[in-house]
C-alpha positions in Angstrom: -22.9 -6.1 12.1 -22.9 -4.6 15.5 -23.1 -8.1 17.1 -20.1 -9.2 15.1 -18.2 -6.2 16.1 -19.0 -6.8 19.8 -17.9 -10.4 19.6 -14.7 -9.4 17.9 -13.9 -6.8 20.6 -14.7 -9.4 23.3 -12.5 -12.0 21.7 -9.7 -9.4 21.2 -9.8 -8.5 24.9 -9.9 -12.1 26.0 -6.9 -13.0 23.8 -5.0 -9.9 24.9 -5.6 -10.5 28.6 -5.0 -14.2 28.5 -2.1 -15.5 30.6 -1.6 -18.7 28.6 1.6 -17.6 26.9 3.1 -16.4 30.2 2.1 -19.7 31.9 3.6 -21.7 29.1 6.8 -19.7 29.3 6.8 -20.2 33.1 6.5 -23.9 32.7 9.3 -24.0 30.2 11.5 -22.0 32.6 10.6 -24.4 35.4 11.5 -27.5 33.3 14.8 -25.9 32.2 15.7 -25.0 35.8 15.0 -28.6 36.9 17.1 -29.9 34.1 20.0 -27.7 35.0 19.7 -28.7 38.7 19.8 -32.4 37.8 22.8 -31.9 35.5 24.6 -30.1 38.3 23.8 -32.7 41.0 22.5 -36.1 39.6 22.0 -37.5 43.1 19.1 -35.1 43.7 17.2 -36.2 40.6 14.4 -38.0 42.4 13.9 -35.1 44.8 13.9 -32.5 42.1 11.4 -34.4 39.9 9.1 -34.9 42.9 9.1 -31.2 43.6 8.5 -30.5 39.9 5.5 -32.7 39.5 2.9 -30.7 41.4 4.1 -27.4 40.0 3.9 -28.6 36.4 0.5 -30.2 36.9 -0.8 -27.0 38.4 0.6 -25.0 35.5 -1.0 -27.3 33.0 -4.4 -26.9 34.7 -4.1 -23.1 34.6 -3.2 -23.2 30.9 -6.1 -25.4 30.1 -8.5 -23.2 31.9 -7.3 -20.1 30.0 -7.6 -22.0 26.7 -11.2 -23.0 27.5 -12.2 -19.4 27.9 -10.4 -18.4 24.7 -12.0 -21.2 22.7 -15.4 -20.3 24.1 -15.0 -16.7 22.9 -13.7 -17.9 19.6 -16.7 -20.1 19.1 -19.1 -17.3 19.8 -17.3 -15.1 17.3 -17.3 -17.8 14.6 -21.1 -18.3 15.1 -21.7 -14.5 14.8 -19.7 -14.5 11.6 -21.6 -17.4 10.2 -24.9 -15.8 11.1 -24.1 -12.5 9.5 -22.2 -13.8 6.4 -24.4 -16.5 5.2 -23.0 -19.1 2.9 -23.8 -18.3 -0.7 -22.6 -19.8 -3.9 -19.9 -17.8 -5.7 -20.5 -16.7 -9.3 -19.7 -19.2 -11.9 -16.1 -19.4 -13.1 -17.2 -20.7 -16.5 -16.3 -17.4 -18.1 -13.1 -16.8 -16.1 -10.9 -14.8 -18.4 -7.7 -15.2 -16.3 -7.9 -19.0 -15.7 -5.7 -19.6 -18.8 -3.2 -16.9 -17.7 -1.4 -18.8 -14.9 1.9 -17.2 -15.8 0.5 -13.7 -15.3 -1.2 -14.7 -12.0 2.0 -16.2 -10.6 3.9 -13.1 -11.6 1.3 -10.8 -10.0 1.5 -12.8 -6.7 5.3 -12.7 -6.7 5.3 -9.0 -7.4 2.7 -8.4 -4.6 4.9 -10.3 -2.1 7.9 -8.2 -3.1 5.9 -4.9 -2.9 4.8 -5.9 0.6 8.4 -6.6 1.7 7.8 -10.3 2.1 11.0 -11.3 0.4 11.4 -14.8 2.1 7.8 -15.6 1.3 8.4 -14.6 -2.3 11.4 -16.8 -2.5 9.4 -19.8 -1.1 6.6 -19.1 -3.6 9.1 -19.1 -6.5 10.6 -22.4 -5.2 7.2 -24.1 -4.9 6.2 -23.0 -8.4 9.4 -24.6 -9.7 8.7 -27.8 -7.8 5.1 -28.0 -9.0 6.2 -27.7 -12.6 9.1 -30.1 -12.2 11.4 -27.7 -13.9 12.8 -24.2 -13.7 10.1 -21.6 -13.5 9.5 -19.5 -16.6 11.6 -16.3 -16.2 8.6 -14.2 -17.2 6.8 -15.4 -14.0 9.7 -14.3 -11.7 10.6 -10.6 -11.1 14.3 -10.0 -12.0 17.0 -9.8 -9.4 17.2 -6.1 -10.2 13.6 -5.5 -9.3 14.0 -7.6 -6.1 17.1 -5.5 -5.1 15.2 -2.3 -5.8 12.3 -3.3 -3.5 14.8 -4.3 -0.8 16.3 -0.8 -1.1 12.8 0.8 -0.9 11.9 -1.1 2.3 15.2 -0.3 3.9 14.6 3.4 3.4 11.0 3.1 4.6 12.1 1.3 7.8 14.6 4.1 8.5 11.9 6.7 7.8 9.0 5.0 9.8 10.8 3.3 12.7 13.7 5.7 13.3 12.4 9.0 11.9 15.5 9.0 9.7 14.8 11.0 6.5 18.4 11.1 5.3 18.4 7.9 3.2 15.1 9.0 1.5 16.6 12.4 0.8 19.7 10.9 -0.6 17.7 8.6 -2.8 15.6 11.5 -4.1 18.8 13.4 -5.0 20.3 10.4 -6.7 17.2 10.3 -8.9 16.7 14.1 -9.2 16.5 14.2 -13.0 13.9 11.5 -13.3 11.8 13.0 -10.5 11.9 16.5 -11.9 10.9 15.1 -15.3 7.8 13.8 -13.6 7.2 17.1 -11.9 7.7 15.5 -8.5 8.2 17.5 -5.3 9.4 14.6 -3.2 12.8 16.0 -2.4 11.3 19.2 -1.0 8.7 17.3 0.9 11.4 15.3 2.6 13.6 18.3 3.3 10.7 20.3 4.7 9.8 17.5 7.1 13.4 17.3 8.1 13.3 21.0 8.9 10.2 20.6 11.0 11.7 17.6 12.8 14.8 19.6 13.6 12.7 22.6 14.6 11.0 20.6 17.4 14.3 19.3 18.6 13.2 15.7 19.1 15.7 13.1 20.2 17.2 11.2 17.3 18.3 7.6 17.4 21.2 8.1 15.1 23.4 9.6 17.8 24.4 13.2 18.6 22.8 15.0 15.7 22.0 18.5 17.0 18.4 19.5 17.0 16.3 22.6 17.9 15.5 25.9 16.3 19.1 26.8 15.7 19.8 23.4 14.0 16.7 23.9 11.8 17.8 27.4 10.8 21.3 26.1 9.9 19.7 23.2 7.9 17.5 25.7 6.0 20.5 27.9 5.1 22.4 24.9 3.8 19.6 23.1 2.0 16.8 25.4 1.0 18.8 27.6 -1.4 18.3 25.1 -4.2 14.6 25.1 -3.7 14.0 28.9 -3.9 13.2 29.2 -7.6 10.4 26.7 -7.4 9.3 26.7 -3.7 10.0 30.3 -2.7 6.6 30.7 -1.0 6.8 27.5 1.0 10.4 28.3 2.2 9.2 31.8 3.2 6.4 30.2 5.3 8.9 27.9 7.0 11.2 30.8 7.8 8.3 33.0 8.9 7.3 30.4 11.5 10.6 31.0 13.3 9.2 34.3 14.6 6.1 32.5 16.0 8.0 29.7 17.8 6.8 30.8 21.4 3.2 30.5 20.3 3.3 28.3 17.2 -0.1 26.7 18.0 -2.0 29.9 17.4 0.1 31.1 14.4 -0.8 30.9 10.7 1.8 28.1 10.3 0.1 25.7 12.7 -1.0 23.3 9.9 2.6 23.0 8.7 4.2 22.2 12.0 1.3 20.2 13.6 0.4 17.7 10.9 -0.3 14.3 12.5 -0.1 12.4 9.2 3.1 14.1 7.9 5.3 11.1 8.3 2.7 8.7 6.8 2.1 11.2 3.9 5.8 11.5 3.0 6.2 7.7 3.3 3.4 7.3 0.8 4.8 9.9 -1.5 8.2 8.2 -1.4 6.6 4.8 -2.2 4.6 6.2 -5.1 7.6 8.0 -6.7 9.9 5.0 -6.1 7.4 2.6 -7.8 6.8 5.1 -10.6 10.5 5.1 -11.6 10.3 1.3 -11.8 7.3 1.7 -14.1 4.9 0.4 -11.5 1.8 1.8 -9.8 2.0 2.9 -6.2 -0.6 0.2 -5.1 -0.2 -3.5 -5.8 -2.3 -4.6 -8.9 -3.2 -7.8 -7.1 -4.6 -5.8 -4.2 -6.5 -3.5 -6.5 -7.9 -6.4 -8.5 -9.0 -8.3 -5.3 -10.6 -5.1 -3.8 -12.4 -4.3 -7.0 -13.6 -8.0 -7.2 -14.9 -7.8 -3.6 -16.8 -4.6 -4.5 -18.3 -6.2 -7.6 -19.2 -9.5 -6.0 -22.7 -8.6 -4.6 -23.7 -7.3 -8.1 -22.4 -10.4 -9.7 -24.3 -12.6 -7.2 -27.5 -10.7 -7.9 -26.9 -11.0 -11.6 -26.4 -14.7 -11.4 -29.6 -15.1 -9.5 -31.6 -13.1 -12.1 -30.0 -15.0 -15.0 -30.8 -18.3 -13.4 -34.4 -17.3 -12.9 -34.8 -16.0 -16.4 -32.8 -18.9 -17.9 -30.5 -16.6 -19.7 -26.8 -17.1 -20.3 -23.8 -14.8 -19.9 -22.8 -14.2 -23.5 -20.2 -11.4 -23.1 -16.6 -12.3 -23.9 -13.8 -11.0 -21.7 -16.1 -8.3 -20.3 -18.7 -8.0 -17.6 -22.4 -8.0 -18.8 -23.3 -5.1 -16.4 -21.7 -1.9 -15.2 -19.8 -2.3 -11.9 -19.6 1.0 -9.9 -16.1 1.4 -8.6 -14.4 4.2 -6.6 -12.8 7.0 -8.6 -9.3 5.8 -7.7 -10.0 2.5 -9.5 -10.9 4.1 -12.8 -7.7 3.9 -14.8 -8.9 4.1 -18.4 -10.0 7.2 -20.4 -13.7 7.7 -20.5 -13.6 10.8 -22.7 -16.3 10.7 -25.5 -15.5 12.8 -28.6 -18.1 15.5 -29.0 -17.8 15.3 -32.8 -17.9 11.6 -33.4 -19.7 10.7 -30.2 -17.3 7.8 -29.8 -15.3 6.9 -26.7 -11.5 7.5 -27.2 -9.0 4.7 -27.0 -5.2 4.3 -27.0 -5.3 4.1 -30.8 -7.7 7.1 -31.0 -6.7 9.3 -28.0 -8.2 12.7 -27.1 -6.4 15.7 -28.5 -6.5 19.3 -27.2 -6.3 22.2 -29.6 -4.7 25.5 -28.8 -8.1 27.0 -28.0 -8.6 24.4 -25.2 -11.3 22.3 -26.8 -10.7 18.5 -27.0 -11.8 16.1 -29.7 -10.7 12.6 -30.7 -7.6 12.2 -33.0 -9.6 10.7 -35.8 -12.1 13.6 -35.7 -9.1 16.0 -35.8 -7.7 14.3 -38.9 -11.1 14.4 -40.7 -11.5 18.1 -39.9 -8.0 19.3 -40.8 -7.2 17.2 -43.9 -3.5 18.1 -43.4 -3.9 21.9 -43.2 -5.2 24.6 -40.9 -8.8 24.2 -39.7 -11.4 25.9 -37.6 -12.4 24.5 -34.3 -15.9 23.1 -34.4 -16.8 24.8 -31.1 -15.2 28.3 -31.4 -13.8 30.6 -34.1 -10.2 29.7 -33.4 -8.0 28.3 -36.1 -5.0 26.0 -35.7 -2.8 23.5 -37.4 -3.0 19.8 -36.5 0.6 19.8 -35.3 -0.3 22.3 -32.6 -2.7 19.8 -31.0 -1.5 18.0 -27.9 -2.5 14.5 -26.6 -4.5 14.6 -23.4 -4.0 12.0 -20.7 -7.1 11.5 -18.5 
């Protein structure tokens, strides 16, 4: 892998330092200048073209030399890739569970393009789907105009936040959806306002115009905006205000982590994206990206499984499930894996885990068998409770 990395770096440097594009542009400028000269004085056409010939030929020679060096580096990089990533047959698609779900796949692709802000590509994809079918695309395959409009709004706010350090559109959006965010227990609005305070505190130049910045502006902002956050974020607001006393030596103060967080803007952008998608009933990450990544992680195991099955002359008999366990990162485990300690069965959506007032958790069916409609004793402690006091647990 080190050899591949070295070739990649060499190719990147070669492409970055190549003068081909500049030489091409210089040739274009030369031709346009000659055209303008001939248009201004047609009698000088032969002289102008004669002067142009050698310069253009020299420019073409230089461009070709640069391209040869680039192609040579590209060939070395391609050979390094081929040597490291040997060609192997992919697992059989005979048991592909999604091959019959073209509608869902098309919708996943369209949604992924929208989530990535590729609106023109999404429109082209929709158009080509319609042409392929020779009719209007099924509406279930195409995200609604409302969803497309929502994502356009999200990317407008993200561009303001990332490119201009303008938090105001994001703050306004969080206030427009205050009730929904509070119902989720979200702290997005405070995160945004806290970062706005820090940005004002440092007094950075803002591209929106003559917005005052500095410690005085930050203090005025805190007096105006933080009053509403005191009941829930009193400690955090106190920390922000306490930092004002350490402004001459903030680097060595207890508040250094708050005011010197290199990833603060990226973190708040991720929080905004997560909350925005959640209000649309969507996950923060694209399902298509998650599925492709999980598939890439599982691919070596599946290749090994296919080799073993071929050697033992066995067949894949599982239906709509993998024949072996595929280890995935914790963030890719979305389903409950709680096993009821009473029934020894894994919980499902139809039989969810239930927590009793004492804190012990069992499956709903086990709860019903124990209580029989009346008060019952917990199987793991002396506490008694009524089934209506149990709460569903989301893992």
